[in-house]
Structures are given as C-alpha cells and as structure tokens.
C-alpha positions as CSV (number, residue, x, y, z in Angstrom):
1,M,-25.5,28.5,-35.4
2,R,-27.5,27.9,-32.3
3,H,-25.8,28.5,-28.8
4,P,-22.1,28.0,-29.4
5,K,-21.8,29.0,-25.8
6,A,-23.5,25.9,-25.1
7,W,-21.7,24.1,-27.0
8,I,-18.1,25.4,-25.4
9,G,-20.0,24.8,-22.0
10,G,-20.9,21.0,-22.6
11,G,-17.2,20.3,-24.3
12,A,-15.3,22.0,-20.8
13,A,-18.0,20.3,-18.7
14,A,-16.3,16.5,-20.3
15,V,-12.9,17.8,-21.2
16,A,-13.3,18.8,-16.9
17,A,-15.0,14.9,-16.4
18,A,-12.4,13.3,-18.6
19,G,-9.3,14.7,-16.2
20,A,-11.4,14.0,-13.2
21,I,-11.4,10.1,-14.5
22,A,-7.7,9.7,-15.3
23,V,-6.1,11.2,-12.4
24,T,-9.0,8.9,-10.1
25,G,-7.8,5.7,-11.9
26,A,-4.5,7.1,-12.4
27,A,-4.2,7.9,-8.3
28,A,-5.7,3.8,-8.0
29,A,-3.4,2.4,-10.2
30,D,0.0,4.1,-8.1
31,H,-2.2,2.9,-4.9
32,D,-2.5,-0.8,-6.0
33,S,1.3,-0.6,-7.5
34,E,3.0,-2.8,-4.4
35,Q,6.6,-0.9,-4.3
36,P,9.0,-3.7,-2.1
37,I,11.3,-1.9,1.3
38,T,14.5,-1.6,0.2
39,G,18.4,-0.8,1.0
40,D,18.7,0.0,4.9
41,A,15.2,0.7,5.4
42,L,14.3,-2.8,4.1
43,E,17.1,-4.1,7.1
44,R,15.3,-2.1,9.5
45,A,12.1,-2.9,8.9
46,S,12.8,-6.7,9.1
47,A,14.6,-6.1,12.5
48,A,11.1,-4.3,13.7
49,A,8.8,-6.8,12.0
50,L,10.5,-9.9,13.7
51,D,11.5,-8.6,17.1
52,H,7.8,-7.6,17.1
53,T,6.8,-11.1,16.3
54,G,9.3,-13.0,18.2
55,G,10.8,-14.2,15.2
56,G,10.0,-15.8,12.1
57,T,10.9,-15.2,8.1
58,V,10.5,-12.5,6.3
59,T,8.9,-13.3,3.1
60,G,7.8,-9.6,1.4
61,T,7.4,-6.2,2.6
62,E,5.7,-3.0,1.2
63,A,6.3,0.5,1.1
64,G,3.5,3.2,1.0
65,D,1.0,1.0,2.6
66,E,-2.2,1.8,3.2
67,E,-2.4,0.6,7.2
68,G,1.3,2.4,8.0
69,F,3.7,3.4,6.1
70,Y,6.0,0.1,5.7
71,E,4.3,-3.5,5.8
72,V,6.5,-6.5,6.8
73,E,4.9,-10.4,6.0
74,V,6.7,-12.3,8.1
75,T,5.9,-16.1,8.1
76,L,6.5,-18.2,12.3
77,D,7.3,-21.4,12.0
78,D,4.0,-22.9,12.8
79,G,3.2,-21.5,9.1
80,T,0.8,-18.4,10.2
81,Q,1.4,-15.3,8.3
82,V,1.3,-12.5,9.7
83,D,1.6,-8.3,8.8
84,V,3.7,-6.1,10.6
85,H,2.6,-2.7,9.8
86,L,5.0,1.0,11.0
87,D,5.5,4.1,10.5
88,K,8.2,5.6,8.9
89,D,10.5,5.5,12.2
90,F,10.1,1.3,12.1
91,T,7.8,1.9,14.7
92,V,5.1,-1.2,14.7
93,L,1.6,0.2,14.5
94,G,-0.3,-2.3,14.9
95,D,-0.2,-6.4,13.2
96,E,-2.6,-8.6,11.0
97,S,-2.5,-12.7,11.2
98,D,-4.1,-14.4,8.8
99,G,-4.5,-17.5,11.7
100,A,-2.4,-21.0,12.3
101,G,-0.7,-21.8,10.0
102,G,-1.1,-25.7,8.0
103,D,-3.6,-26.2,5.6
C-alpha cells in the first residue's frame, strides 16, 4: 500500500466537503420555504400592516422574512401590492410597493 495516510486524509476532506454542501443546501432550502404567519401573531401582524398602509386586504404573510421577522402582503383598493416588514414585536420596519395597480 502506498501512502495510506494520503488516502485517509483525502477521504476525510471529501466527507467534510460533502457535509458542508449538505448543510448549505439545507439552509438554502429552509430560507426558501415560506411559512405563513398563524394564530395571534397573524392577527397582530395583519393589524399592524393594515394600520401602516391605511387599509387594504391582507393577501399573504410570511414568518421568518429576510427583511424582518414578519412580512405581510397587503393589496390596496387600487390593486397596488405592498409588502410590510415587521420586527418580532410587530413594529413596522419598512415596506416595498410594486407601484400603482392595474395591468
């Protein structure tokens, strides 16, 4: 057998690399999975978002949003969609709008 330590070291490096790829993939998959807000948090987040936008209809929610702890999508009467970002205490951090509704 020639260089058995080289084989062991190479195998260990390959296993470590595969593990790093698996962890990265799992983290990316978890980040991409949009979990809706539920329960009392849904009511509180919706109320905060609608107060911020001055009305509209809640058309989507997400817990664990990348811009905040919660994201509430509100569709205004003119069709504009506004994503309202909230912290864990339901304080508005900011919003993003797709502009005026319509086409």
